[in-house]
C-alpha positions in Angstrom: -68.5 72.9 -66.3 -69.6 76.0 -65.1 -69.9 76.2 -61.3 -73.1 77.4 -60.0 -74.7 78.5 -56.7 -77.3 76.4 -54.4 -79.5 79.7 -54.4 -79.8 79.2 -58.3 -80.6 75.6 -58.3 -84.1 76.3 -59.3 -82.7 77.3 -63.0 -81.4 74.1 -63.6 -83.6 71.3 -62.9 -82.6 68.3 -65.0 -79.1 69.9 -65.9 -75.9 68.4 -64.6 -74.0 71.2 -62.8 -71.3 71.7 -60.6 -71.4 72.8 -57.0 -68.5 73.6 -54.8 -68.5 73.9 -50.9 -68.5 72.1 -47.8 -69.8 69.2 -45.7 -72.7 70.1 -43.4 -73.7 66.5 -42.5 -73.4 63.1 -44.3 -75.2 59.8 -43.5 -75.0 56.4 -45.3 -77.9 53.7 -45.9 -76.5 50.7 -47.7 -75.5 51.2 -51.3 -76.6 55.1 -50.5 -74.8 57.6 -49.5 -75.9 60.8 -48.4 -74.1 64.3 -48.5 -75.3 67.6 -47.3 -73.1 70.2 -49.0 -73.1 74.1 -48.2 -71.9 76.4 -50.4 -72.8 79.6 -48.6 -75.8 80.5 -50.3 -78.0 77.3 -49.4 -77.9 73.5 -48.4 -78.2 71.0 -51.0 -78.5 66.9 -50.4 -76.2 65.2 -52.7 -76.8 61.2 -53.4 -73.8 58.8 -54.0 -75.4 55.5 -55.9 -73.2 52.2 -55.4 -72.6 51.4 -59.3 -73.1 54.8 -60.4 -70.3 56.4 -59.3 -66.5 55.0 -59.8 -65.5 52.8 -56.5 -62.9 54.7 -55.5 -65.1 58.2 -55.7 -67.5 56.1 -53.8 -65.0 55.2 -50.9 -63.9 58.4 -50.8 -67.1 59.2 -48.4 -65.7 57.5 -45.6 -62.8 60.2 -45.5 -65.3 63.0 -45.7 -65.6 65.1 -42.5 -67.9 67.7 -41.4 -66.7 70.8 -43.1 -64.2 69.5 -45.4 -64.3 71.3 -48.8 -64.9 69.8 -52.1 -66.7 69.9 -55.6 -69.8 67.8 -56.5 -71.3 67.4 -60.2 -74.5 65.6 -61.0 -77.9 66.2 -61.9 -80.3 68.5 -60.2 -83.7 67.3 -59.4 -86.9 68.6 -57.7 -87.5 67.1 -54.1 -89.4 68.8 -51.4 -88.2 66.2 -48.9 -84.4 67.0 -49.3 -82.8 69.7 -46.8 -83.5 73.0 -49.3 -85.9 71.4 -51.9 -83.3 69.4 -54.5 -81.1 66.7 -54.9 -78.1 65.7 -56.6 -77.4 62.8 -58.1 -73.6 62.7 -58.2 -71.4 61.7 -61.1 -68.2 62.9 -59.9 -67.0 64.7 -56.6 -63.3 66.1 -56.0 -62.3 66.4 -52.6 -60.2 69.8 -52.0 -59.3 69.8 -48.1 -60.2 67.1 -45.2 -61.0 69.3 -42.2 -59.5 67.5 -39.3 -61.0 68.4 -35.7 -63.8 70.7 -36.4 -64.3 72.2 -33.1 -68.5 72.7 -33.4 -69.8 69.3 -33.6 -74.0 69.2 -33.3 -74.3 69.4 -29.8 -74.7 72.4 -27.7 -71.8 74.5 -27.1 -71.5 77.4 -24.8 -71.3 81.1 -25.6 -68.0 81.9 -24.3 -66.3 78.8 -26.0 -68.1 79.9 -29.6 -67.4 83.5 -29.0 -63.7 82.5 -28.8 -64.0 80.9 -32.5 -66.4 82.7 -33.9 -64.5 83.1 -37.2 -66.0 79.2 -37.3 -69.3 79.8 -35.5 -70.4 82.2 -38.5 -70.5 79.0 -40.3 -73.3 77.9 -38.4 -77.1 78.1 -39.5 -78.6 80.3 -36.8 -75.4 82.6 -37.4 -75.1 82.7 -41.0 -79.1 83.7 -41.2 -78.4 86.3 -38.8 -75.9 88.0 -41.0 -78.1 87.7 -44.2 -80.9 89.0 -42.4 -78.6 91.9 -41.5 -77.7 92.5 -45.1 -81.0 92.7 -46.0 -81.9 95.6 -43.5 -78.6 97.3 -44.6 -79.6 97.1 -48.1 -83.0 98.5 -47.2 -81.7 101.2 -45.3 -79.8 102.3 -48.5 -82.8 101.8 -50.8 -85.0 103.9 -48.5 -83.0 107.1 -48.4 -81.4 106.9 -52.0 -84.8 106.3 -53.6 -86.0 109.9 -51.4 -83.4 111.4 -52.9 -81.1 111.4 -49.6 -77.2 112.5 -50.2 -75.1 109.6 -48.5 -72.2 111.2 -46.8 -69.3 109.3 -44.8 -68.6 111.3 -41.2 -64.7 110.7 -40.3 -64.1 108.0 -37.4 -62.1 110.0 -35.2 -63.9 113.5 -34.4 -62.4 116.3 -32.0 -65.3 116.4 -29.5 -68.3 114.3 -28.1 -71.7 114.3 -29.6 -73.4 111.9 -26.6 -71.7 113.1 -23.9 -67.7 113.1 -22.6 -68.4 110.3 -20.4 -68.5 107.5 -23.6 -65.9 108.5 -25.5 -62.7 106.2 -26.5 -59.9 108.8 -27.0 -56.4 108.1 -28.9 -53.5 110.4 -29.6 -53.9 111.8 -32.7 -49.9 112.5 -33.9 -48.9 115.8 -32.2 -52.1 117.5 -32.7 -53.4 116.3 -29.1 -56.3 113.7 -28.6 -59.0 112.8 -30.9 -61.9 110.3 -29.9 -63.2 107.5 -31.6 -66.8 109.0 -33.2 -70.2 108.4 -31.0 -72.4 109.7 -34.1 -71.7 111.1 -37.3 -74.7 113.7 -36.9 -72.8 117.1 -36.5 -71.1 116.4 -39.9 -74.7 115.6 -41.4 -76.7 118.4 -39.9 -73.6 120.5 -42.2 -74.3 118.5 -44.8 -77.9 119.0 -44.9 -77.1 122.7 -45.4 -75.5 122.2 -48.4 -77.9 118.9 -49.7 -81.1 119.5 -47.8 -81.2 115.9 -47.3 -78.2 113.8 -45.8 -77.7 110.5 -44.3 -74.4 109.1 -42.6 -74.2 105.0 -42.3 -71.1 103.8 -40.6 -69.9 102.9 -37.2 -69.9 104.4 -34.0 -68.3 104.1 -30.7 -69.4 104.1 -27.1 -67.5 103.0 -24.4 -69.5 101.9 -21.9 -68.6 98.2 -20.6 -72.0 97.3 -20.2 -72.9 93.7 -20.7 -76.7 94.3 -21.6 -78.5 93.7 -25.0 -79.0 97.4 -24.8 -75.6 98.4 -24.8 -72.8 97.9 -27.7 -69.1 99.3 -27.4 -69.4 99.4 -31.4 -72.0 99.2 -33.6 -73.6 100.7 -37.3 -76.1 103.5 -37.1 -77.8 105.2 -40.0 -78.6 109.1 -39.2 -80.3 111.4 -41.3 -80.9 114.9 -41.3 -83.2 116.9 -43.3 -83.1 120.7 -43.5 -86.3 123.0 -42.3 -87.8 119.1 -40.9 -89.9 119.8 -37.8 -90.9 116.9 -35.1 -93.8 115.5 -37.1 -91.5 115.5 -39.9 -89.3 113.2 -38.1 -91.7 110.9 -36.7 -93.6 110.5 -40.2 -89.9 109.6 -41.4 -89.3 106.9 -38.7 -92.6 105.1 -39.5 -92.0 104.9 -43.3 -88.6 104.0 -42.4 -89.5 101.3 -40.3 -92.1 99.9 -42.7 -89.9 99.9 -45.2 -87.0 98.0 -43.6 -89.1 95.0 -42.1 -91.7 94.7 -45.1 -88.3 94.5 -47.4 -87.2 91.5 -44.7 -90.1 89.5 -44.4 -90.3 89.2 -48.3 -86.9 88.6 -49.1 -85.6 86.6 -46.1 -88.8 84.6 -45.1 -86.2 81.6 -45.1 -83.8 83.1 -42.6 -86.5 84.2 -40.0 -87.6 80.6 -40.3 -84.2 79.4 -39.2 -84.0 81.6 -36.3 -87.7 80.5 -34.9 -88.8 84.3 -35.4 -92.3 84.9 -34.6 -93.0 87.2 -37.3 -96.5 88.6 -35.9 -94.9 91.8 -34.6 -93.0 92.6 -37.8 -96.2 91.8 -40.0 -97.7 94.7 -37.3 -94.7 97.4 -38.2 -97.1 99.4 -40.7 -98.0 103.2 -40.2 -99.4 105.3 -38.8 -97.4 104.1 -35.5 -99.3 105.0 -32.3 -97.6 108.4 -31.1 -97.5 109.4 -27.3 -96.6 112.1 -25.3 -93.6 111.7 -22.8 -96.0 112.3 -19.8 -98.8 110.1 -21.3 -95.9 107.3 -21.1 -95.0 108.1 -17.7 -99.1 107.9 -17.1 -98.9 104.3 -18.3 -96.2 103.6 -15.9 -98.3 104.8 -12.8 -101.0 102.7 -13.7 -98.8 99.6 -13.9 -97.9 100.3 -10.6 -94.1 102.0 -11.2 -92.8 104.4 -9.2 -91.5 106.6 -11.9 -90.9 110.2 -11.2 -91.5 112.7 -14.1 -88.4 114.3 -15.6 -86.2 111.0 -15.1 -85.0 109.1 -18.4 -86.6 105.7 -18.9 -85.1 102.7 -18.1 -85.0 99.5 -20.1 -87.8 98.1 -17.6 -89.6 101.4 -18.0 -89.3 100.9 -21.9 -90.7 97.3 -22.0 -93.9 98.5 -19.9 -94.5 101.3 -22.0 -94.0 99.1 -25.3 -96.0 96.3 -24.0 -99.4 98.4 -24.2 -98.8 98.5 -28.0 -99.0 95.4 -30.9 -96.1 97.2 -32.8 -93.3 100.0 -32.5 -94.6 103.2 -30.4 -93.6 107.2 -30.8 -92.6 108.6 -27.2 -92.5 112.6 -27.8 -91.5 115.6 -26.0 -89.2 114.6 -23.4 -88.1 117.1 -20.8 -85.1 118.8 -21.9 -82.6 117.7 -19.2 -82.5 114.5 -19.9 -81.9 115.0 -24.0 -79.1 116.4 -25.6 -78.4 120.1 -25.9 -78.9 120.7 -29.5 -82.7 119.8 -29.8 -85.0 122.5 -29.6 -87.5 122.9 -26.9 -91.5 123.1 -27.4 -92.6 126.8 -27.7 -95.6 125.8 -25.6 -93.3 124.4 -23.1 -89.8 125.3 -22.2 -89.3 122.1 -20.4 -89.4 119.9 -23.4 -87.4 118.9 -25.8 -88.9 118.6 -29.6 -87.5 115.0 -29.4 -89.1 111.6 -30.0 -87.8 108.2 -29.4 -89.3 105.0 -30.9 -89.7 101.8 -28.6 -89.7 98.5 -29.9 -91.9 95.8 -28.6 -91.0 92.3 -27.4 -88.7 94.4 -24.6 -86.0 95.7 -27.3 -86.4 99.3 -26.2 -85.0 102.3 -27.7 -84.2 101.4 -32.1 -84.5 105.3 -33.2 -83.8 108.4 -31.3 -84.5 111.8 -33.1 -85.2 115.6 -32.5 -86.0 119.0 -34.2 -82.6 120.6 -33.8 -82.3 124.0 -32.7 -82.0 126.4 -35.2 -81.2 129.6 -32.9 -76.9 130.4 -32.7 -76.9 132.1 -29.9 -79.0 129.5 -28.1 -76.9 126.6 -29.1 -73.8 128.8 -28.0 -75.3 129.2 -24.5 -76.5 126.0 -24.2 -72.7 124.6 -25.1 -71.3 127.0 -22.3 -74.1 125.6 -20.1 -72.6 121.9 -20.5 -69.3 122.9 -20.2 -68.5 121.5 -23.9 -65.3 122.8 -25.7 -66.5 126.0 -27.7 -63.7 125.3 -30.2 -64.4 121.6 -31.2 -67.7 122.7 -32.3 -66.9 125.7 -34.5 
C-alpha cells in the first residue's frame, strides 16, 4: 500500500491508506484507544477499537511512548472535531521504534533547557510552525525577485574586507594569503553583478561579530540584497513596499494554520499594503520630540526610538534621508542637502524595528575613493 502524507488526506477520504510518523499524544477510553500521530506535514487522530484489530496490535498501544515511530493503516474519514480535521480507523499498526525517556514533556520548560536539545525542540508545534512560516517567506522572496526579472547571484562567504564597518567582523586565517572575514553582506558583489545584469539579488547567510542578546541582534542570519542599476531612492522605496506586500500576502494565504498555532494577531499583517507611509528623518525626529523623547538631530535611532516612531502607524513606515554621518560611505548624498544621504529604512510595527535598509549608491568614482580614504578603509580590498 502506498504511503501518503497527512497534508494530502483530503484526497483520500473513504480510502484505506498508510501513514508513517511519530506519536504526538495518546489516550484511552475503555475499548476505544486514540493515537495522535504526526508525520511532519500535519497531525492525525487514529482510533483503535477492540475487536476491530488483533488483540496483539490492540495491546501494543500500552507500549507506545511520546515520539515513538510507527506506521498505521486504516480508512480515512472527515471529522471536524478531530485534530487536523480527519480521523483514521486503524486496521493495522507497525511499531518501528519505542522512544525512551523523551525529554520534552507536555509541561513548561525553560528556554535554556530547550536550546540545549534544539534538535528535539524542532518537533514541538510552535517550532514546527515557525520553520514552515520561514520556509514560506523564503519561497515568497525568491518568487518576488524571479518574477521581476532579477538574476540570483551567490556571493562568497569569505571576503577580504568589511562592508558594514570593521568592528563586527569574524576573522579567520586564509591559508598563506593572510586574513579573510565572514561576510557581513553580499552587497558589493551584487553591485558588480548589477552592472552586468541590470537587476540582481544575493540571498544567503551573513555574520556580525556582535555579542548582543537582544531580539534585534544575531551573529548569523540570512539576508536578501537586491541591486538595481540606475535606480534612485524613490525606486528603492517602491521596491521595498512591493516586496513586503508580496511576502506578507503569501504567508497569510498559505500559512494561516501555522499563524494560528503561533497565536499571531494578523491585524498588522493584513495592513501591509502599498503605498506605505513615508516620512523623512527630520519628520521622524519631530515625532520623537512630540512624544517627549530628548533626541538630538544627527544621531542614529535606537531600538526605543524606532518603536515610538513605528507606533504612530498601523503598518510599516519608511524613513528616508538620514544624516550622512550615521550611514555607510557608499550611499549617495542628497543634492539638495549634502548632510543627508539618499537612504531609507523600513520600520516594522509592534516594536520590531528596522527590517529593510537601503540607499541610492554613490556613482562617482572619485567621491567613492575619497570616502574610502576618509574612513581609513583598505583601498586594495575594494579594488
